[in-house]
PASESE-652041 format. One record per residue: residue in three letters; x, y, z of N, C-alpha, C in turn. Coordinates in steps of 0.2 Angstrom, whole numbers, plus 5000, padded with zeros to 4 digits. Example, Ala and Ser with C-alpha at 12.3 -4.5 7.8 and 13.67 -1.06 7.14 Angstrom:
<gudrens>
ALA506649725039506249785039506649845039 SER506449895035506849955036506450005039 
</gudrens>
This chain:
<gudrens>
MET500449945000500050005000500450065000 ASN500250114997500650174997500550215003 LYS500950265004500950305010500350345011 ARG500050375005499450415006498850375008 LEU498850305006498250265008498350255016 TRP498950235018499050225025498850285029 ILE499050345027498850405031498050415031 ALA497750405025497050405025496650355030 LEU496950295030496650245034496750265042 ALA497350285043497450315050497050365052 ALA496950415047496450475049495750445050 ALA495550405046494850385046494750345053 THR495250305055495250265061495150315067 ALA495650365067495650415072494950445073 LEU494650465067494050505067493450455070 LEU493450395068493050345071493050335079 VAL493650325081493750325088493550385092 LEU493750445089493550505092492850515092 GLY492450495087491750505087491450455092 LEU491650395093491350355098491550375105 ALA492150405106492250435112491850495114 CYS491750535109491350595111490650575112 ASP490350525109489650505110489650485118 ARG490150445120490150415126490250465132 LEU490650515130490750575135490250625135 LEU489950635130489350685130488750655132 GLY488650595131488050555134487450565130 THR486850545132486250545128485850605131 LYS485450635126485050685128484350655130 ILE484050685135483450655138482950665133 LYS482850715129482350715124482350655119 ASP482950635118483050575113482750515117 ILE482850505123482550445127481850455127 GLN481550515128480850525129480450515122 ALA480850535117480550535110480450455108 ASP480950415110480850345107481050295113 PRO480650295118480850255124480950175122 ARG480650155118480750075116481450065113 LYS481750115110482450115107482950105113 TYR482750145119483250145124483050095130 GLU482450065130482250015135482849965136 GLY483049955142483549905144484249925142 ARG484349985139485050005137485350045142 ARG485950035143486350085148486550155144 VAL486350205148486450275145486850315150 THR487150365148487450415152487050485151 VAL486750515156486450585155486750625160 SER486750695158487050745163486550795163 GLY486550835169486050885169486050915176 THR485550955178485450985184484850955188 VAL484950935194484450905199483950965200 VAL483250945198482750995199482250975205 ASP482250905207481850885212482150815215 THR481950805221482150745224481550715228 VAL481550645229481050615232481450555237 ASN481350565243481650515248481150485253 LEU480850425251480450385255480750325258 LEU480450295262480750235265481150185261 VAL480750165255481050115251481150145244 TYR481150205243481150235236481550305236 LYS482150305233482450365232482550385225 ALA482450445223482450465216482550545216 PHE482850555210482850635208482750645201 VAL482550705200482350725193482950765190 LEU483150745184483750775181483450815175 ASP483750875174483550915168484150935164 ASP484150915158484750925154484650985149 GLY484151015150483951075145483551055139 THR483550985138483150955133482450925135 GLY482550905142481950875145482150855152 GLN481650815155481750795162481650715162 ILE482050685167481950615168482050595175 ARG481750555178481850525185482350475185 VAL482750485190483350435191483250405198 VAL483150335198483050295204483750275206 THR483850285213484450265216484450235223 ASP484950215226484950195233485550235236 ARG485850275232486450315234486150375238 ILE486650415240486450485243486250525238 LEU485650565239485350605234485750665233 PRO485850685227486150755226485650815228 ARG485950865229485550925231485150955225 LYS484650985226484251025220484751075218 GLY484851085212485251135208485951105207 GLN486151055209486751025208486750995201 ARG487351005198487450975191487750905193 THR487550855189487750785190487750745183 THR488150695183488150645178487950575180 VAL487450545177487250475179487350425174 ARG487550365176487550305171487050255174 GLY486550235169486150185172485750155166 THR485250115168484850075163484150105162 VAL483950115156483250145155482750095156 LYS482250105160481650065161481050095161 GLN480450065159479750085160479650085167 GLY479250135170479150125177478750185180 PHE478350165185478050205190477650255187 GLY477250235182476750275179477050335175 GLU477650335174477950385170478150345163 SER478350385158478550355152479250315153 VAL479750345156480350305157480750335164 VAL481150295166481550315172482250285170 ILE482750305174483450275173483550245180 VAL483750185180483950155187484750165187 GLU484950195192485650215192486150145193 GLU486650145189487050085189487350085196 GLY487450025198487750005205487250015210 SER486650035209486150035215485849965216 ALA485549955222485249895223484649885219 ALA484349935217483749925212483949895205 ALA484549925203484849895197485049825197 LYS485249805203485449735204484849685205 GLN484249715207483649675208483249675201 GLY483449715196483149715190482549775190 GLY482649825194482149875194481749875200 
</gudrens>
């Protein structure tokens, strides 16, 4: 192969890797999850945003995350973030609790029990 072809292949590979990394780093927009919940059902996603509400009951802890494109409830058994705090969550999208979708935070007991 000639040198130009090798350079082109290396550049294409670098762009592909960068594109995949950016998607993982930037995460999923909440509006995309809400627009097509079936596409995301059972998939692991990363979302970032501002906490706008929290719920802390005996057996249920959750917070609402707003990324500027929409809001979604995140179920967790970890310490709840403060309202107004910016945070990033990785978890599994599930149908639940009378809402269109929720994210069960990765590593939480709810995730280990299947929701």
